[in-house]
TITI-34525 format. One record per residue: residue in three letters; y, x, z of N, C-alpha, C in turn. Coordinates in steps of 0.02 Angstrom, whole numbers, padded with zeros to 5 digits, always signed. Each point is the difference from the previous one (the first is absolute). Layout:
ALAYXZYXZYXZ...
***
This chain:
MET-00059+00040+00000+00059-00040+00000+00061+00042+00000GLY-00011+00056+00033+00059+00044+00003+00016+00030-00065SER-00046+00010-00047+00016+00031-00063+00027-00047-00051ASN-00009-00061+00008+00023-00050-00048+00070-00024+00015SER+00020+00019+00061+00070-00024+00016+00053+00040-00037SER+00054-00033-00033+00056+00032-00040+00054+00026+00045PRO+00033+00056-00022+00054+00029+00043+00059-00047+00005SER+00030+00004+00060+00060-00043+00013+00059+00023-00042PRO+00038-00045-00027+00059+00020-00042+00050+00041+00038ARG+00037+00050-00039+00051+00047+00030+00062-00038+00018PRO+00020+00010+00058+00061-00037+00021+00061+00021-00040ASN+00049-00045-00014+00062+00010-00039+00056+00035+00038ASN-00010+00013+00065+00054+00032+00040+00015+00070-00025GLN-00052+00032-00023+00010+00068-00025+00042+00000-00062GLY-00005-00050-00041+00043-00003-00060+00073-00013+00016TYR+00013-00040+00047+00069-00013+00020+00033+00062+00030PHE-00042+00036+00037+00027+00060+00032+00019+00051-00051ASP-00040+00006-00052+00014+00049-00052+00064-00019-00037LYS+00007-00062-00013+00061-00023-00034+00062+00013+00041PHE-00006-00013+00065+00057+00012+00044+00019+00073+00002ILE-00051+00042+00001+00014+00072+00000+00037+00019-00064LYS-00022-00024-00055+00031+00017-00064+00072-00026-00003LEU+00009-00061+00026+00067-00028+00000+00047+00040+00045PHE-00026+00021+00057+00041+00038+00047+00020+00067-00031ILE-00050+00030-00033+00015+00064-00032+00052-00009-00055ALA-00008-00054-00038+00049-00012-00054+00069-00013+00027LEU+00003-00039+00055+00066-00013+00030+00030+00063+00029GLY-00045+00040+00031+00025+00061+00030+00027+00048-00052VAL-00039+00004-00056+00024+00045-00053+00065-00026-00029GLY+00005-00066-00009+00064-00027-00027+00058+00008+00046ALA-00014-00011+00066+00054+00008+00048+00022+00072+00003GLY-00049+00046-00006+00019+00070+00002+00042+00020-00060ILE-00018-00028-00058+00039+00016-00061+00071-00027+00007VAL+00004-00062+00027+00067-00030+00009+00041+00040+00050ALA-00032+00020+00057+00037+00039+00050+00022+00067-00029LEU-00045+00029-00042+00018+00063-00031+00060-00007-00047LEU+00002-00054-00037+00056-00012-00045+00065-00010+00038VAL-00006-00039+00054+00061-00013+00040+00025+00064+00031PHE-00047+00040+00027+00021+00063+00030+00030+00048-00050SER-00028+00000-00060+00027+00045-00051+00069-00021-00024LEU+00016-00064+00004+00067-00024-00020+00051+00013+00053LYS-00020-00007+00064+00048+00009+00055+00014+00073+00014LYS-00045+00045-00013+00008+00070+00018+00057+00033-00037PRO+00011-00009-00068+00060+00031-00032+00067-00023+00028GLN+00002-00066+00019+00063-00025+00028+00014+00033+00067GLN-00053+00009+00041+00010+00031+00065+00020+00073-00008LEU-00029+00032-00052+00018+00070-00012+00073+00007-00021GLN+00026-00048-00038+00070+00002-00022+00047-00013+00058GLN-00019-00047+00045+00045-00019+00055+00000+00052+00054ALA-00060+00024+00019-00004+00049+00054+00019+00068-00025PRO+00048+00035+00032+00019+00068-00021-00055+00049+00015SER-00003+00049-00041-00050+00052+00009+00015+00040+00062SER-00053+00022+00035+00009+00038+00061+00027+00069-00013THR-00007+00025-00062+00024+00067-00016+00069+00000-00032GLN+00023-00058-00019+00066-00005-00034+00054-00022+00049ALA+00055+00036+00003+00055-00017+00046+00032-00065-00020PRO+00015-00041+00046+00032-00066-00017+00070+00012-00027GLN+00015-00034-00054+00066+00004-00029+00051-00038+00043PRO+00058+00029+00011+00051-00035+00042+00025-00063-00035ALA+00013-00047+00040+00027-00063-00028+00070+00012-00026PRO+00020-00031-00054+00069+00008-00027+00052-00022+00050PRO+00051+00040+00007+00053-00019+00050+00032-00066-00018ALA+00016-00034+00053+00030-00066-00010+00069+00006-00030THR+00034+00057+00012+00068+00008-00026+00002+00012-00074SER-00059+00019-00030+00000+00014-00072-00009-00061-00042LYS-00008-00056+00032-00007-00061-00039+00066-00017-00033PRO-00002-00022-00060+00063-00020-00034+00034-00058+00035ALA+00066-00001-00005+00038-00054+00031-00020-00066-00032PRO+00006-00052+00036-00018-00066-00029+00046-00015-00059PRO-00023-00040-00044+00039-00016-00061+00069-00028+00017THR+00007-00032+00057+00065-00032+00015+00055+00052+00008ALA-00018+00061+00025+00052+00051+00010+00027+00027-00066SER-00040-00003-00052+00022+00027-00065+00033-00052-00044LYS+00011-00059+00027+00033-00051-00040+00072+00020-00015PRO+00026-00012-00058+00070+00017-00015+00048-00041+00042ALA+00059+00028+00012+00051-00034+00039+00022-00064-00035PRO+00024-00048+00037+00023-00062-00033+00057+00014-00047PRO+00010-00043-00048+00052+00012-00052+00069+00012+00029ASN+00019-00035+00054+00067+00008+00025+00013+00069+00030ALA-00056+00034+00023+00009+00068+00026+00016+00050-00054SER-00021-00014-00062+00013+00048-00054+00063-00016-00038LYS+00037-00049+00022+00063-00016-00035+00051+00055+00011PRO+00040+00015-00049+00052+00053+00009+00052-00021+00051ALA+00032+00048+00030+00052-00014+00050+00057-00037-00033PRO+00037-00040+00038+00058-00035-00029+00051+00048-00027PRO+00042-00022-00046+00049+00047-00032+00046+00033+00049ASN+00020-00036+00053+00048+00032+00046-00031+00057+00039ALA-00069-00001+00008-00032+00056+00035+00000+00063-00040SER+00002-00007-00067-00002+00060-00043+00069+00025-00019LYS+00053-00032+00026+00068+00022-00016+00014+00067+00034PRO+00036+00044-00032+00016+00064+00032+00048-00010+00058ALA-00002+00045+00046+00044-00003+00058+00072+00007-00023PRO+00047-00035+00033+00071+00006-00020+00024+00071+00009PRO+00042+00022-00046+00023+00070+00002+00051+00013+00054THR-00020-00012+00063+00048+00009+00054+00018+00073+00011THR-00052+00043-00010+00013+00071+00013+00041+00033-00055SER+00004-00033-00059+00036+00030-00055+00072-00024-00006LYS+00023-00038+00050+00069-00025-00004+00048+00059+00007PRO+00055-00003-00036+00049+00054+00007+00034-00001+00068ALA+00031+00053+00015+00035+00006+00063+00056-00052+00003PRO+00016-00025+00059+00054-00050+00005+00065+00027-00027PRO+00041-00044-00029+00062+00023-00031+00051+00027+00049THR-00015-00008+00066+00050+00024+00048+00011+00075-00005ALA-00053+00036-00019+00008+00073-00004+00045+00020-00059SER+00003-00044-00052+00040+00018-00058+00068-00034-00001LYS+00019-00031+00055+00065-00033+00002+00056+00052-00005PRO+00052-00017-00035+00056+00048-00005+00034+00008+00067ALA+00031+00055+00008+00037+00013+00062+00058-00049+00007PRO+00016-00020+00061+00056-00046+00009+00065+00030-00026PRO+00044-00042-00026+00063+00026-00028+00043+00034+00053GLN+00035+00050-00021+00044+00035+00047+00060-00043+00017GLN+00025+00013+00059+00060-00037+00021+00061+00024-00038THR+00041-00048-00018+00061+00014-00039+00062-00012+00043GLN+00045+00046-00002+00063-00008+00036+00048-00042-00042VAL+00029-00051+00031+00047-00044-00035+00060-00012+00046GLU+00059-00011-00029+00062-00010+00039+00015-00074+00007VAL+00014-00020+00062+00022-00068+00016+00071+00006+00026TYR+00045-00043-00026+00072+00007+00016+00022-00053+00050TYR+00032+00025+00054+00029-00042+00051+00076+00013+00002ILE+00033-00029+00050+00073+00006+00006+00016+00037+00065THR+00049+00043-00005+00025+00034+00059+00076-00006+00001SER+00029+00001+00059+00072-00007+00007+00030+00068+00014TYR+00051+00017-00040+00033+00066+00008+00075-00011-00009ALA+00038+00012+00055+00074-00007-00001+00019-00069-00026PHE-00032-00049+00030+00013-00071-00017-00016-00016-00074THR-00041+00040-00029-00019-00012-00069-00077-00005-00004LEU-00025-00050-00038-00072-00010-00009-00024+00043-00058LYS-00051+00036+00013-00027+00044-00051-00076-00008-00005LEU-00027+00015-00059-00073-00001-00010-00030+00065+00025GLU-00056-00005+00033-00035+00059+00024-00075-00011-00009ASP-00031+00051-00027-00071-00007-00016-00045+00025+00058LYS-00060-00028+00000-00051+00021+00048-00066+00005-00038LYS-00032+00057+00005-00063+00011-00037-00058-00031+00038ILE-00043-00033-00037-00062-00027+00029-00058+00022-00045SER-00060-00006+00026-00061+00018-00037-00034-00063-00024ALA-00010-00004-00066-00036-00056-00030-00070+00023-00017LYS-00051-00034+00025-00069+00020-00011-00025-00025-00068ASN+00032+00024-00052-00019-00020-00067+00035+00047-00049ASP-00025-00001-00063+00032+00039-00052+00018-00041-00060VAL-00004-00066+00007+00020-00046-00054+00073-00020+00013PRO+00044+00006-00050+00071-00014+00011+00014-00069+00030ASN-00031-00051-00027+00013-00067+00027-00021-00006+00073LYS-00057+00030+00018-00023-00003+00069+00046+00041+00046ILE+00025+00056-00026+00046+00041+00040+00065-00038+00014LEU+00028-00031-00052+00062-00039+00010-00012-00060+00044GLN-00058-00032-00006-00015-00057+00043-00001+00021+00074SER-00031+00058+00013-00002+00025+00069+00070+00017+00024ALA+00042+00027-00045+00069+00017+00019+00040-00063+00019PHE-00007-00054-00040+00037-00061+00014-00026-00035+00062GLU-00064+00007+00016-00026-00029+00062+00034+00032+00061HIS+00012+00067-00005+00037+00033+00053+00074-00021+00000LEU+00028-00008-00060+00071-00018-00006+00016-00067+00031LEU-00044-00049-00010+00013-00068+00025-00013-00007+00075ASP-00030+00052+00030-00005+00001+00073+00061+00034+00029GLN+00017-00018+00060+00056+00033+00034-00018+00072+00016PRO+00043+00047-00012-00016+00071+00013-00011+00013+00074SER-00046+00045+00014-00016+00017+00070+00051+00050+00028GLN+00033+00037-00044+00049+00049+00023+00066-00034+00016GLU+00029+00013+00059+00060-00036+00022+00061+00017-00042SER+00002+00058-00028+00059+00018-00041-00001-00033-00069LEU-00055-00031-00018-00005-00032-00065+00001-00075+00008LYS+00033-00033-00047+00005-00073-00001-00020-00025-00069SER-00007-00066-00005-00014-00031-00064+00044-00061-00007THR+00031-00008-00059+00041-00059-00013-00039-00055-00036ILE-00063+00012-00012-00043-00052-00032-00018-00050+00055PRO+00012-00065-00011-00014-00050+00052-00074+00000+00019GLN-00012-00011+00065-00069-00006+00023-00033-00061-00032GLY-00063+00005-00013-00037-00055-00032-00003+00006-00075THR+00036+00049-00029-00003+00009-00073-00070+00026-00018LYS-00029-00030-00052-00068+00017-00021+00001+00030-00070LEU-00048+00044-00011-00010+00029-00066-00053-00040-00037TYR+00019-00032-00054-00048-00038-00040-00038+00046-00048SER+00035+00045-00031-00033+00046-00046+00046+00059-00015ILE-00031+00055-00021+00036+00058-00024-00043+00033-00053ASN+00031+00017-00056-00036+00027-00056+00040+00055-00033SER-00031+00058-00005+00032+00057-00033-00035+00012-00067GLN+00040-00001-00053-00027+00009-00067+00048+00041-00042ASP-00024+00056-00025+00041+00046-00038+00061+00019+00041ASN+00060-00018-00025+00062+00017+00035+00032-00060+00034GLU-00042-00052+00013+00025-00063+00029-00037-00015+00065VAL+00038-00028+00048-00029-00023+00063+00022-00072+00010TYR-00049-00045+00010+00015-00072+00009-00018-00019+00072VAL+00050-00030+00034-00008-00019+00070+00014-00074+00007ASP-00045-00036+00035+00010-00072+00013-00003-00011+00075LEU+00057-00026+00028+00008-00010+00071+00007-00074+00016SER-00010-00017+00064+00009-00069+00022+00074-00016+00008ARG+00018-00063+00007+00070-00023+00002+00038+00025+00061GLU-00037+00022+00054+00035+00026+00059+00043+00061-00017PHE-00015+00033-00054+00038+00060-00019+00074-00016-00013THR+00016-00061-00021+00069-00018-00019+00038-00033+00057THR-00028-00005+00059+00033-00036+00055+00032+00047+00050GLY+00057-00024+00031+00031+00035+00055+00037+00064-00020GLY+00049+00018+00043+00036+00063-00008+00061-00006-00045GLY+00046+00051+00007+00059+00003-00041-00011+00044-00061SER+00056+00017-00032-00004+00038-00062-00029+00070+00011ALA+00016+00032+00056-00026+00067+00014-00076-00002+00008SER-00023-00054+00035-00073-00007+00008-00034-00013-00067MET+00034-00041-00045-00029-00014-00066-00007+00064-00041ASP+00053+00041+00002-00002+00062-00038-00057+00045+00023CYS-00005+00008+00066-00050+00046+00027-00072-00024-00011ARG-00012-00066+00004-00068-00023-00011-00022+00010-00073LEU+00048-00008-00046-00015+00016-00070-00018+00074-00007GLY+00040+00043+00034-00014+00072-00003-00068+00017+00028GLN-00019-00032+00055-00066+00014+00030-00056-00016-00050VAL+00006-00057-00036-00052-00020-00047+00000+00047-00061ILE+00059+00015-00027+00004+00041-00062-00025+00071+00014TYR+00022+00031+00054-00020+00069+00013-00074+00006+00020THR-00025-00049+00037-00072+00003+00018-00043-00013-00062ALA+00022-00046-00045-00039-00014-00060-00002+00059-00048THR+00051+00044+00003+00003+00058-00045-00018+00066+00035SER-00036-00006+00057-00017+00061+00037-00050+00044-00038LEU-00040-00029-00045-00046+00040-00041+00031+00023-00066ASN+00051-00036-00021+00035+00016-00062+00073-00017+00008ASN+00041+00049+00015+00071-00012+00015+00038-00030-00059GLU-00025+00007-00060+00035-00025-00059-00025-00069-00023ALA-00044-00031+00037-00030-00064-00022+00050-00056+00005ASN-00010-00051-00042+00039-00062+00003-00033-00050+00047VAL+00041-00034+00040-00027-00047+00050+00022-00070-00019TRP-00050-00045-00001+00012-00071-00012-00020-00038+00063ILE+00048-00039+00027-00012-00036+00063-00004-00074-00015LYS-00052-00032+00028-00007-00072-00004-00004-00028+00071VAL+00023-00062+00008-00007-00036+00063-00037-00064-00015GLU-00057-00009+00031-00043-00058-00012-00017-00007-00074GLY-00008+00057-00034-00019-00001-00070+00057-00006-00050LYS+00063-00006+00025+00057-00007-00045+00044+00062+00004PRO+00029+00022-00056+00043+00059+00001+00060-00009+00047LEU+00015+00053+00038+00056-00002+00047+00065+00012-00039THR+00048-00048+00005+00065+00006-00034+00058+00008+00048SER-00008-00027+00060+00053+00006+00051-00034+00002+00068LEU+00037+00026+00049-00030+00010+00065+00049-00023+00054GLY-00023-00043+00045+00039-00022+00058+00053-00052-00016GLY+00031-00024+00056+00051-00052-00008+00063+00025-00034GLU+00014+00064+00005+00059+00028-00031-00011+00013-00075GLY-00060-00011-00024-00013+00005-00071+00004+00070-00028VAL-00036+00047+00033-00002+00068-00027-00040-00002-00065MET+00032+00017-00054-00031-00004-00066-00049+00058-00010VAL-00053-00015-00033-00053+00049-00012-00015+00001-00075GLU+00007+00058-00030-00018+00009-00070-00065+00040-00004GLN-00046-00025-00041-00066+00032-00005-00011+00026-00071PRO-00040+00053-00006-00033+00036+00055+00049+00045+00037MET-00018+00018+00061+00042+00044+00042-00035+00067+00007THR+00042+00051+00007-00024+00068+00011+00037+00031+00058ARG-00023+00057+00021+00037+00036+00053+00071+00017-00024GLN+00006+00017-00061+00066+00019-00026+00046-00060-00002SER-00023-00058-00024+00042-00060-00002+00017-00025+00070PHE-00046+00009+00048+00014-00022+00068+00055+00043+00031ARG-00002+00066-00008+00051+00043+00028+00068-00014-00032LYS+00000-00024-00062+00062-00015-00035+00031-00066+00022ASN-00040-00050+00016+00026-00068+00012-00003-00022+00073PHE-00034+00036+00043-00008-00023+00070+00021+00056+00048SER+00020-00023+00059+00031+00046+00047-00050+00034+00046CYS-00059-00029+00010-00051+00030+00046-00033+00059-00035LEU+00015+00060+00025-00026+00061-00032-00043+00041+00048
***
């Protein structure tokens, strides 16, 4: 009986185990290949990032060498590049080039001129003309005669000298031209006094008017009108008068 019995069938567990082993080996080989690929890809990057132990590290670029931001290089606004106004470009006034003041070049003041003014003096009961020299601060004939008449119409300061010209008499004008002297007096000149006083006042005017030119002709006006007579006694006056005609026709010498 024992020889006729058939062998028991081989269990299937051994086949499953073999398959599992093969699958595990296949997975392991695939995983190893994948891990190897991943490692080979990551290793060059790590080599680039990590500095070599034998190579000195390069210094970092200084922060100050960085270029300025673009905003600093922007051009100035248009109004900053505008030209200065015209008045700013005008040249300075030539104050330093002004000439010296004209005071340095002024002419010297005119020299004083001696001129004779005639007053009256009494000698042995006779009235006579007497001259007194004064200084006129001018060299123009008209100005000299004007200064002389201003002294004449004032009362003399010297006690021995008198004047027969009435007080208050004014000089309107005096003009010397060529050989002529024109005198214009106020109406007070014809008032008061007798014939002796009239003669002497005429002499004072004629001799003072001809103190710069003894030969000049004298024309006398009163209030702008030619003098024809003088005083209440009607002393007649013929014009023009000279020193020579006065000595001939009048008593006051």
